A tleap script that builds the chain and sets N, CA, C and O, in Angstrom:
source leaprc.protein.ff14SB
mol = sequence {
  NMET LYS MET ILE CYS VAL LEU LEU ILE LEU
  PHE GLY THR ILE VAL LEU PRO VAL LEU GLY
  ALA LEU ASP ASP ALA ASP LEU ASN GLN ILE
  ARG LEU ILE VAL GLN LYS GLU ILE GLU PRO
  ILE LYS ASP ASP ILE GLU GLY LEU LYS ILE
  GLU VAL ALA THR LEU SER GLY HIE VAL SER
  GLY ILE GLU LYS MET MET THR TRP LEU MET
  VAL LEU ILE VAL VAL ALA VAL GLY LEU PRO
  GLN ILE ILE ILE ALA TRP ARG SER ARG LYS
  ASP ARG SER ILE GLU LYS GLN ILE GLU VAL
  LEU THR GLN GLU ILE GLU THR LEU LYS GLN
  ARG GLN ILE VAL GLN CPRO
}
set mol.1.N position { 67.437 30.676 -25.583 }
set mol.1.CA position { 66.747 31.742 -24.935 }
set mol.1.C position { 65.240 31.645 -25.158 }
set mol.1.O position { 64.427 31.847 -24.256 }
set mol.2.N position { 64.922 31.331 -26.383 }
set mol.2.CA position { 63.499 31.188 -26.679 }
set mol.2.C position { 62.891 30.082 -25.824 }
set mol.2.O position { 61.753 30.176 -25.363 }
set mol.3.N position { 63.656 29.072 -25.635 }
set mol.3.CA position { 63.169 27.935 -24.848 }
set mol.3.C position { 62.929 28.346 -23.408 }
set mol.3.O position { 61.944 27.938 -22.794 }
set mol.4.N position { 63.824 29.148 -22.877 }
set mol.4.CA position { 63.679 29.591 -21.491 }
set mol.4.C position { 62.435 30.468 -21.362 }
set mol.4.O position { 61.685 30.348 -20.393 }
set mol.5.N position { 62.216 31.349 -22.338 }
set mol.5.CA position { 61.022 32.220 -22.304 }
set mol.5.C position { 59.751 31.386 -22.361 }
set mol.5.O position { 58.799 31.646 -21.625 }
set mol.6.N position { 59.736 30.409 -23.213 }
set mol.6.CA position { 58.558 29.547 -23.329 }
set mol.6.C position { 58.339 28.799 -22.025 }
set mol.6.O position { 57.202 28.680 -21.570 }
set mol.7.N position { 59.397 28.296 -21.418 }
set mol.7.CA position { 59.271 27.588 -20.148 }
set mol.7.C position { 58.808 28.522 -19.036 }
set mol.7.O position { 57.995 28.126 -18.201 }
set mol.8.N position { 59.314 29.761 -19.011 }
set mol.8.CA position { 58.882 30.728 -18.001 }
set mol.8.C position { 57.399 31.060 -18.164 }
set mol.8.O position { 56.665 31.151 -17.180 }
set mol.9.N position { 56.975 31.237 -19.387 }
set mol.9.CA position { 55.554 31.525 -19.638 }
set mol.9.C position { 54.698 30.331 -19.227 }
set mol.9.O position { 53.656 30.498 -18.594 }
set mol.10.N position { 55.129 29.156 -19.579 }
set mol.10.CA position { 54.400 27.942 -19.195 }
set mol.10.C position { 54.361 27.788 -17.677 }
set mol.10.O position { 53.313 27.479 -17.109 }
set mol.11.N position { 55.505 28.003 -17.017 }
set mol.11.CA position { 55.560 27.916 -15.564 }
set mol.11.C position { 54.661 28.984 -14.933 }
set mol.11.O position { 53.985 28.718 -13.939 }
set mol.12.N position { 54.652 30.166 -15.500 }
set mol.12.CA position { 53.808 31.266 -14.993 }
set mol.12.C position { 52.325 30.938 -15.115 }
set mol.12.O position { 51.545 31.251 -14.215 }
set mol.13.N position { 51.934 30.322 -16.203 }
set mol.13.CA position { 50.515 29.958 -16.362 }
set mol.13.C position { 50.112 28.853 -15.393 }
set mol.13.O position { 48.955 28.778 -14.981 }
set mol.14.N position { 51.052 28.004 -15.031 }
set mol.14.CA position { 50.751 26.936 -14.075 }
set mol.14.C position { 50.705 27.499 -12.650 }
set mol.14.O position { 49.865 27.083 -11.853 }
set mol.15.N position { 51.597 28.438 -12.324 }
set mol.15.CA position { 51.715 28.960 -10.963 }
set mol.15.C position { 50.649 30.016 -10.669 }
set mol.15.O position { 50.249 30.145 -9.512 }
set mol.16.N position { 50.177 30.765 -11.638 }
set mol.16.CA position { 49.225 31.848 -11.396 }
set mol.16.C position { 47.933 31.381 -10.704 }
set mol.16.O position { 47.476 32.079 -9.799 }
set mol.17.N position { 47.323 30.259 -11.067 }
set mol.17.CA position { 46.118 29.843 -10.334 }
set mol.17.C position { 46.391 29.543 -8.867 }
set mol.17.O position { 45.498 29.690 -8.032 }
set mol.18.N position { 47.607 29.128 -8.541 }
set mol.18.CA position { 47.950 28.858 -7.142 }
set mol.18.C position { 47.951 30.158 -6.354 }
set mol.18.O position { 47.533 30.179 -5.196 }
set mol.19.N position { 48.399 31.207 -6.944 }
set mol.19.CA position { 48.418 32.503 -6.263 }
set mol.19.C position { 47.005 33.050 -6.074 }
set mol.19.O position { 46.779 33.881 -5.195 }
set mol.20.N position { 46.091 32.612 -6.856 }
set mol.20.CA position { 44.702 33.072 -6.753 }
set mol.20.C position { 43.888 32.216 -5.809 }
set mol.20.O position { 42.702 32.013 -6.066 }
set mol.21.N position { 44.448 31.708 -4.740 }
set mol.21.CA position { 43.741 30.856 -3.780 }
set mol.21.C position { 42.645 31.652 -3.080 }
set mol.21.O position { 42.715 32.876 -2.963 }
set mol.22.N position { 41.637 30.928 -2.622 }
set mol.22.CA position { 40.503 31.571 -1.959 }
set mol.22.C position { 40.873 31.930 -0.526 }
set mol.22.O position { 41.470 31.137 0.203 }
set mol.23.N position { 40.501 33.147 -0.146 }
set mol.23.CA position { 40.713 33.525 1.247 }
set mol.23.C position { 39.396 33.376 2.009 }
set mol.23.O position { 38.398 32.940 1.437 }
set mol.24.N position { 39.387 33.734 3.297 }
set mol.24.CA position { 38.205 33.544 4.143 }
set mol.24.C position { 37.002 34.341 3.646 }
set mol.24.O position { 35.871 33.860 3.720 }
set mol.25.N position { 37.226 35.531 3.149 }
set mol.25.CA position { 36.117 36.363 2.660 }
set mol.25.C position { 35.446 35.688 1.464 }
set mol.25.O position { 34.220 35.678 1.359 }
set mol.26.N position { 36.245 35.131 0.573 }
set mol.26.CA position { 35.686 34.432 -0.586 }
set mol.26.C position { 34.887 33.209 -0.148 }
set mol.26.O position { 33.799 32.950 -0.663 }
set mol.27.N position { 35.435 32.462 0.806 }
set mol.27.CA position { 34.724 31.278 1.293 }
set mol.27.C position { 33.404 31.657 1.965 }
set mol.27.O position { 32.392 30.981 1.780 }
set mol.28.N position { 33.420 32.739 2.744 }
set mol.28.CA position { 32.178 33.202 3.383 }
set mol.28.C position { 31.153 33.629 2.344 }
set mol.28.O position { 29.959 33.366 2.492 }
set mol.29.N position { 31.619 34.281 1.306 }
set mol.29.CA position { 30.720 34.707 0.238 }
set mol.29.C position { 30.107 33.491 -0.464 }
set mol.29.O position { 28.920 33.494 -0.788 }
set mol.30.N position { 30.897 32.478 -0.691 }
set mol.30.CA position { 30.394 31.246 -1.313 }
set mol.30.C position { 29.370 30.585 -0.399 }
set mol.30.O position { 28.338 30.101 -0.865 }
set mol.31.N position { 29.657 30.565 0.912 }
set mol.31.CA position { 28.701 29.982 1.861 }
set mol.31.C position { 27.374 30.720 1.832 }
set mol.31.O position { 26.313 30.096 1.843 }
set mol.32.N position { 27.428 32.046 1.793 }
set mol.32.CA position { 26.187 32.835 1.744 }
set mol.32.C position { 25.385 32.526 0.487 }
set mol.32.O position { 24.163 32.386 0.543 }
set mol.33.N position { 26.061 32.423 -0.625 }
set mol.33.CA position { 25.372 32.125 -1.885 }
set mol.33.C position { 24.730 30.744 -1.817 }
set mol.33.O position { 23.591 30.564 -2.246 }
set mol.34.N position { 25.460 29.772 -1.281 }
set mol.34.CA position { 24.922 28.413 -1.177 }
set mol.34.C position { 23.718 28.394 -0.238 }
set mol.34.O position { 22.718 27.739 -0.531 }
set mol.35.N position { 23.804 29.112 0.894 }
set mol.35.CA position { 22.681 29.155 1.832 }
set mol.35.C position { 21.453 29.795 1.197 }
set mol.35.O position { 20.332 29.327 1.397 }
set mol.36.N position { 21.662 30.868 0.431 }
set mol.36.CA position { 20.533 31.519 -0.244 }
set mol.36.C position { 19.880 30.573 -1.248 }
set mol.36.O position { 18.661 30.585 -1.417 }
set mol.37.N position { 20.680 29.770 -1.901 }
set mol.37.CA position { 20.129 28.840 -2.884 }
set mol.37.C position { 19.466 27.646 -2.219 }
set mol.37.O position { 18.549 27.056 -2.790 }
set mol.38.N position { 19.912 27.278 -1.018 }
set mol.38.CA position { 19.353 26.118 -0.320 }
set mol.38.C position { 18.029 26.451 0.364 }
set mol.38.O position { 17.176 25.573 0.491 }
set mol.39.N position { 17.834 27.691 0.805 }
set mol.39.CA position { 16.613 28.069 1.538 }
set mol.39.C position { 15.328 27.725 0.779 }
set mol.39.O position { 14.438 27.114 1.372 }
set mol.40.N position { 15.184 28.086 -0.506 }
set mol.40.CA position { 13.941 27.704 -1.205 }
set mol.40.C position { 13.773 26.189 -1.314 }
set mol.40.O position { 12.653 25.678 -1.290 }
set mol.41.N position { 14.879 25.486 -1.433 }
set mol.41.CA position { 14.804 24.027 -1.520 }
set mol.41.C position { 14.321 23.455 -0.199 }
set mol.41.O position { 13.520 22.521 -0.186 }
set mol.42.N position { 14.805 24.011 0.930 }
set mol.42.CA position { 14.339 23.563 2.243 }
set mol.42.C position { 12.840 23.821 2.400 }
set mol.42.O position { 12.108 22.977 2.919 }
set mol.43.N position { 12.388 24.998 1.947 }
set mol.43.CA position { 10.954 25.306 2.025 }
set mol.43.C position { 10.141 24.325 1.191 }
set mol.43.O position { 9.074 23.878 1.611 }
set mol.44.N position { 10.648 23.993 0.011 }
set mol.44.CA position { 9.959 23.016 -0.842 }
set mol.44.C position { 9.890 21.654 -0.163 }
set mol.44.O position { 8.872 20.967 -0.243 }
set mol.45.N position { 10.966 21.267 0.501 }
set mol.45.CA position { 10.987 19.969 1.188 }
set mol.45.C position { 9.960 19.951 2.308 }
set mol.45.O position { 9.257 18.955 2.481 }
set mol.46.N position { 9.860 21.037 3.077 }
set mol.46.CA position { 8.867 21.103 4.159 }
set mol.46.C position { 7.452 21.012 3.594 }
set mol.46.O position { 6.597 20.317 4.143 }
set mol.47.N position { 7.214 21.722 2.493 }
set mol.47.CA position { 5.897 21.643 1.855 }
set mol.47.C position { 5.580 20.238 1.384 }
set mol.47.O position { 4.451 19.767 1.524 }
set mol.48.N position { 6.571 19.573 0.828 }
set mol.48.CA position { 6.372 18.198 0.368 }
set mol.48.C position { 6.107 17.256 1.533 }
set mol.48.O position { 5.304 16.330 1.412 }
set mol.49.N position { 6.784 17.486 2.677 }
set mol.49.CA position { 6.533 16.651 3.849 }
set mol.49.C position { 5.085 16.792 4.304 }
set mol.49.O position { 4.445 15.801 4.656 }
set mol.50.N position { 4.569 18.014 4.298 }
set mol.50.CA position { 3.173 18.241 4.696 }
set mol.50.C position { 2.230 17.555 3.720 }
set mol.50.O position { 1.261 16.920 4.136 }
set mol.51.N position { 2.502 17.678 2.429 }
set mol.51.CA position { 1.650 17.035 1.423 }
set mol.51.C position { 1.687 15.514 1.555 }
set mol.51.O position { 0.660 14.850 1.413 }
set mol.52.N position { 2.861 14.969 1.823 }
set mol.52.CA position { 2.982 13.515 1.984 }
set mol.52.C position { 2.198 13.057 3.202 }
set mol.52.O position { 1.540 12.017 3.160 }
set mol.53.N position { 2.261 13.824 4.289 }
set mol.53.CA position { 1.499 13.461 5.490 }
set mol.53.C position { 0.000 13.489 5.199 }
set mol.53.O position { -0.734 12.610 5.649 }
set mol.54.N position { -0.458 14.489 4.452 }
set mol.54.CA position { -1.874 14.574 4.087 }
set mol.54.C position { -2.273 13.394 3.218 }
set mol.54.O position { -3.309 12.768 3.446 }
set mol.55.N position { -1.456 13.093 2.230 }
set mol.55.CA position { -1.761 11.964 1.349 }
set mol.55.C position { -1.722 10.644 2.105 }
set mol.55.O position { -2.502 9.737 1.812 }
set mol.56.N position { -0.829 10.532 3.065 }
set mol.56.CA position { -0.761 9.315 3.868 }
set mol.56.C position { -2.055 9.128 4.647 }
set mol.56.O position { -2.556 8.009 4.758 }
set mol.57.N position { -2.600 10.212 5.186 }
set mol.57.CA position { -3.884 10.135 5.882 }
set mol.57.C position { -5.000 9.710 4.947 }
set mol.57.O position { -5.846 8.895 5.316 }
set mol.58.N position { -5.008 10.258 3.738 }
set mol.58.CA position { -6.031 9.878 2.759 }
set mol.58.C position { -5.908 8.405 2.391 }
set mol.58.O position { -6.911 7.698 2.285 }
set mol.59.N position { -4.682 7.949 2.198 }
set mol.59.CA position { -4.462 6.551 1.813 }
set mol.59.C position { -4.908 5.612 2.924 }
set mol.59.O position { -5.504 4.570 2.651 }
set mol.60.N position { -4.626 5.970 4.176 }
set mol.60.CA position { -5.056 5.097 5.271 }
set mol.60.C position { -6.577 5.055 5.352 }
set mol.60.O position { -7.149 4.011 5.667 }
set mol.61.N position { -7.242 6.178 5.072 }
set mol.61.CA position { -8.708 6.179 5.029 }
set mol.61.C position { -9.235 5.292 3.917 }
set mol.61.O position { -10.215 4.571 4.102 }
set mol.62.N position { -8.592 5.343 2.771 }
set mol.62.CA position { -9.006 4.504 1.647 }
set mol.62.C position { -8.756 3.035 1.966 }
set mol.62.O position { -9.564 2.179 1.602 }
set mol.63.N position { -7.640 2.729 2.645 }
set mol.63.CA position { -7.359 1.338 3.028 }
set mol.63.C position { -8.445 0.800 3.952 }
set mol.63.O position { -8.895 -0.334 3.790 }
set mol.64.N position { -8.869 1.613 4.923 }
set mol.64.CA position { -9.931 1.177 5.832 }
set mol.64.C position { -11.216 0.916 5.050 }
set mol.64.O position { -11.901 -0.081 5.279 }
set mol.65.N position { -11.534 1.820 4.128 }
set mol.65.CA position { -12.744 1.661 3.336 }
set mol.65.C position { -12.672 0.392 2.487 }
set mol.65.O position { -13.654 -0.343 2.377 }
set mol.66.N position { -11.514 0.141 1.892 }
set mol.66.CA position { -11.350 -1.063 1.075 }
set mol.66.C position { -11.494 -2.320 1.929 }
set mol.66.O position { -12.084 -3.308 1.492 }
set mol.67.N position { -10.956 -2.280 3.144 }
set mol.67.CA position { -11.073 -3.436 4.039 }
set mol.67.C position { -12.535 -3.711 4.350 }
set mol.67.O position { -12.978 -4.857 4.283 }
set mol.68.N position { -13.286 -2.672 4.690 }
set mol.68.CA position { -14.709 -2.866 4.992 }
set mol.68.C position { -15.477 -3.342 3.765 }
set mol.68.O position { -16.393 -4.155 3.883 }
set mol.69.N position { -15.108 -2.839 2.584 }
set mol.69.CA position { -15.785 -3.301 1.370 }
set mol.69.C position { -15.490 -4.774 1.106 }
set mol.69.O position { -16.375 -5.514 0.675 }
set mol.70.N position { -14.249 -5.206 1.361 }
set mol.70.CA position { -13.931 -6.627 1.180 }
set mol.70.C position { -14.719 -7.484 2.162 }
set mol.70.O position { -15.218 -8.550 1.803 }
set mol.71.N position { -14.828 -7.013 3.408 }
set mol.71.CA position { -15.618 -7.749 4.396 }
set mol.71.C position { -17.070 -7.820 3.947 }
set mol.71.O position { -17.706 -8.868 4.055 }
set mol.72.N position { -17.590 -6.714 3.446 }
set mol.72.CA position { -18.974 -6.685 2.969 }
set mol.72.C position { -19.179 -7.656 1.809 }
set mol.72.O position { -20.197 -8.347 1.753 }
set mol.73.N position { -18.229 -7.715 0.891 }
set mol.73.CA position { -18.340 -8.637 -0.246 }
set mol.73.C position { -18.292 -10.081 0.236 }
set mol.73.O position { -19.064 -10.919 -0.232 }
set mol.74.N position { -17.391 -10.377 1.168 }
set mol.74.CA position { -17.305 -11.744 1.696 }
set mol.74.C position { -18.610 -12.127 2.369 }
set mol.74.O position { -19.100 -13.242 2.187 }
set mol.75.N position { -19.177 -11.212 3.146 }
set mol.75.CA position { -20.452 -11.499 3.814 }
set mol.75.C position { -21.560 -11.649 2.783 }
set mol.75.O position { -22.394 -12.547 2.900 }
set mol.76.N position { -21.580 -10.781 1.772 }
set mol.76.CA position { -22.631 -10.843 0.759 }
set mol.76.C position { -22.568 -12.139 -0.040 }
set mol.76.O position { -23.605 -12.660 -0.450 }
set mol.77.N position { -21.381 -12.661 -0.265 }
set mol.77.CA position { -21.247 -13.907 -1.014 }
set mol.77.C position { -21.361 -15.110 -0.082 }
set mol.77.O position { -21.989 -16.109 -0.432 }
set mol.78.N position { -20.765 -15.020 1.083 }
set mol.78.CA position { -20.721 -16.166 1.988 }
set mol.78.C position { -22.021 -16.441 2.707 }
set mol.78.O position { -22.376 -17.603 2.906 }
set mol.79.N position { -22.740 -15.407 3.101 }
set mol.79.CA position { -23.977 -15.601 3.860 }
set mol.79.C position { -25.015 -16.404 3.084 }
set mol.79.O position { -25.586 -17.334 3.653 }
set mol.80.N position { -25.291 -16.098 1.817 }
set mol.80.CA position { -26.239 -16.944 1.083 }
set mol.80.C position { -25.770 -18.397 0.967 }
set mol.80.O position { -26.587 -19.317 1.013 }
set mol.81.N position { -24.468 -18.605 0.819 }
set mol.81.CA position { -23.951 -19.972 0.741 }
set mol.81.C position { -24.187 -20.714 2.052 }
set mol.81.O position { -24.548 -21.891 2.054 }
set mol.82.N position { -23.982 -20.022 3.156 }
set mol.82.CA position { -24.222 -20.639 4.467 }
set mol.82.C position { -25.699 -20.961 4.637 }
set mol.82.O position { -26.053 -22.028 5.140 }
set mol.83.N position { -26.557 -20.041 4.219 }
set mol.83.CA position { -28.006 -20.276 4.330 }
set mol.83.C position { -28.415 -21.467 3.475 }
set mol.83.O position { -29.202 -22.306 3.912 }
set mol.84.N position { -27.886 -21.544 2.260 }
set mol.84.CA position { -28.217 -22.667 1.370 }
set mol.84.C position { -27.747 -23.982 1.982 }
set mol.84.O position { -28.478 -24.973 1.945 }
set mol.85.N position { -26.552 -24.007 2.537 }
set mol.85.CA position { -26.041 -25.238 3.160 }
set mol.85.C position { -26.908 -25.627 4.355 }
set mol.85.O position { -27.212 -26.806 4.534 }
set mol.86.N position { -27.304 -24.668 5.163 }
set mol.86.CA position { -28.148 -24.944 6.330 }
set mol.86.C position { -29.502 -25.494 5.897 }
set mol.86.O position { -30.021 -26.439 6.491 }
set mol.87.N position { -30.072 -24.883 4.845 }
set mol.87.CA position { -31.375 -25.352 4.349 }
set mol.87.C position { -31.269 -26.757 3.774 }
set mol.87.O position { -32.153 -27.585 3.994 }
set mol.88.N position { -30.194 -27.033 3.038 }
set mol.88.CA position { -30.073 -28.375 2.449 }
set mol.88.C position { -29.902 -29.421 3.550 }
set mol.88.O position { -30.434 -30.525 3.438 }
set mol.89.N position { -29.175 -29.091 4.596 }
set mol.89.CA position { -29.036 -30.016 5.720 }
set mol.89.C position { -30.397 -30.225 6.390 }
set mol.89.O position { -30.758 -31.347 6.747 }
set mol.90.N position { -31.130 -29.150 6.553 }
set mol.90.CA position { -32.463 -29.241 7.163 }
set mol.90.C position { -33.396 -30.053 6.265 }
set mol.90.O position { -34.188 -30.861 6.750 }
set mol.91.N position { -33.297 -29.829 4.947 }
set mol.91.CA position { -34.130 -30.586 4.002 }
set mol.91.C position { -33.807 -32.079 4.071 }
set mol.91.O position { -34.712 -32.913 4.049 }
set mol.92.N position { -32.515 -32.416 4.155 }
set mol.92.CA position { -32.144 -33.827 4.268 }
set mol.92.C position { -32.701 -34.442 5.551 }
set mol.92.O position { -33.166 -35.582 5.554 }
set mol.93.N position { -32.647 -33.689 6.617 }
set mol.93.CA position { -33.189 -34.181 7.888 }
set mol.93.C position { -34.697 -34.409 7.777 }
set mol.93.O position { -35.218 -35.418 8.251 }
set mol.94.N position { -35.376 -33.477 7.158 }
set mol.94.CA position { -36.834 -33.614 6.981 }
set mol.94.C position { -37.146 -34.780 6.056 }
set mol.94.O position { -38.095 -35.524 6.303 }
set mol.95.N position { -36.356 -34.955 4.984 }
set mol.95.CA position { -36.577 -36.078 4.071 }
set mol.95.C position { -36.394 -37.410 4.791 }
set mol.95.O position { -37.148 -38.352 4.549 }
set mol.96.N position { -35.405 -37.498 5.670 }
set mol.96.CA position { -35.213 -38.729 6.446 }
set mol.96.C position { -36.419 -38.989 7.341 }
set mol.96.O position { -36.878 -40.125 7.462 }
set mol.97.N position { -36.929 -37.931 7.965 }
set mol.97.CA position { -38.112 -38.092 8.819 }
set mol.97.C position { -39.317 -38.543 7.994 }
set mol.97.O position { -40.103 -39.388 8.422 }
set mol.98.N position { -39.443 -37.960 6.802 }
set mol.98.CA position { -40.554 -38.343 5.923 }
set mol.98.C position { -40.423 -39.812 5.533 }
set mol.98.O position { -41.414 -40.542 5.528 }
set mol.99.N position { -39.209 -40.249 5.205 }
set mol.99.CA position { -39.014 -41.657 4.849 }
set mol.99.C position { -39.366 -42.578 6.016 }
set mol.99.O position { -40.015 -43.606 5.826 }
set mol.100.N position { -38.940 -42.209 7.215 }
set mol.100.CA position { -39.254 -43.025 8.396 }
set mol.100.C position { -40.762 -43.075 8.609 }
set mol.100.O position { -41.322 -44.142 8.859 }
set mol.101.N position { -41.411 -41.937 8.512 }
set mol.101.CA position { -42.863 -41.895 8.705 }
set mol.101.C position { -43.588 -42.661 7.601 }
set mol.101.O position { -44.587 -43.333 7.856 }
set mol.102.N position { -43.082 -42.557 6.381 }
set mol.102.CA position { -43.693 -43.295 5.277 }
set mol.102.C position { -43.572 -44.794 5.525 }
set mol.102.O position { -44.526 -45.538 5.301 }
set mol.103.N position { -42.423 -45.236 5.980 }
set mol.103.CA position { -42.253 -46.662 6.283 }
set mol.103.C position { -43.184 -47.094 7.415 }
set mol.103.O position { -43.751 -48.185 7.361 }
set mol.104.N position { -43.345 -46.266 8.421 }
set mol.104.CA position { -44.260 -46.598 9.513 }
set mol.104.C position { -45.697 -46.683 9.006 }
set mol.104.O position { -46.452 -47.578 9.387 }
set mol.105.N position { -46.056 -45.751 8.154 }
set mol.105.CA position { -47.412 -45.778 7.579 }
set mol.105.C position { -47.608 -47.052 6.779 }
set mol.105.O position { -48.651 -47.700 6.873 }
set mol.106.N position { -46.608 -47.409 5.996 }
set mol.106.CA position { -46.710 -48.634 5.196 }
set mol.106.C position { -46.851 -49.862 6.099 }
set mol.106.O position { -47.663 -50.747 5.829 }
set mol.107.N position { -46.068 -49.910 7.153 }
set mol.107.CA position { -46.192 -51.066 8.063 }
set mol.107.C position { -47.547 -51.077 8.750 }
set mol.107.O position { -48.138 -52.140 8.941 }
set mol.108.N position { -48.041 -49.915 9.118 }
set mol.108.CA position { -49.370 -49.850 9.747 }
set mol.108.C position { -50.462 -50.247 8.763 }
set mol.108.O position { -51.419 -50.925 9.134 }
set mol.109.N position { -50.320 -49.825 7.514 }
set mol.109.CA position { -51.307 -50.211 6.498 }
set mol.109.C position { -51.289 -51.721 6.315 }
set mol.109.O position { -52.342 -52.351 6.212 }
set mol.110.N position { -50.120 -52.290 6.276 }
set mol.110.CA position { -50.044 -53.741 6.084 }
set mol.110.C position { -50.621 -54.474 7.295 }
set mol.110.O position { -51.250 -55.520 7.134 }
set mol.111.N position { -50.423 -53.955 8.483 }
set mol.111.CA position { -51.025 -54.569 9.665 }
set mol.111.C position { -52.548 -54.480 9.597 }
set mol.111.O position { -53.259 -55.418 9.955 }
set mol.112.N position { -53.016 -53.358 9.139 }
set mol.112.CA position { -54.471 -53.182 9.035 }
set mol.112.C position { -55.033 -54.127 7.993 }
set mol.112.O position { -56.101 -54.717 8.156 }
set mol.113.N position { -54.265 -54.249 6.901 }
set mol.113.CA position { -54.739 -55.146 5.845 }
set mol.113.C position { -54.687 -56.575 6.344 }
set mol.113.O position { -55.600 -57.355 6.071 }
set mol.114.N position { -53.676 -56.926 7.046 }
set mol.114.CA position { -53.535 -58.285 7.542 }
set mol.114.C position { -54.540 -58.527 8.668 }
set mol.114.O position { -55.111 -59.615 8.729 }
set mol.115.N position { -54.776 -57.591 9.537 }
set mol.115.CA position { -55.682 -57.771 10.670 }
set mol.115.C position { -56.876 -56.828 10.557 }
set mol.115.O position { -56.946 -55.870 11.327 }
set mol.116.N position { -57.762 -57.035 9.694 }
set mol.116.CA position { -58.933 -56.145 9.622 }
set mol.116.C position { -59.981 -56.461 10.645 }
set mol.116.O position { -61.014 -55.794 10.697 }
savepdb mol mol.pdb
quit
């Protein structure tokens, strides 16, 4: 008998939660609570989207500025190098002309010395 009572009590504790199933009113109440809790989160997400869009605009402005600064640095470093290369080429050309003229002068001097 004791065994049957223990089994009935055990069976009753297992079956009681089944009888306490949720009905439509309970489910609607749970939905309302979840919606109330989700609303502030949705507002936070919208605010974050606006902030991200603003930051994205700032970042694109900074990227443009960085690009122009890199171009400026390349020009600042490259332009003097180009000028130096152009001048050295011009100097070599002038030196060749000077050598040719010097040789002509030497030949003319020797002609003058030979034919005074």
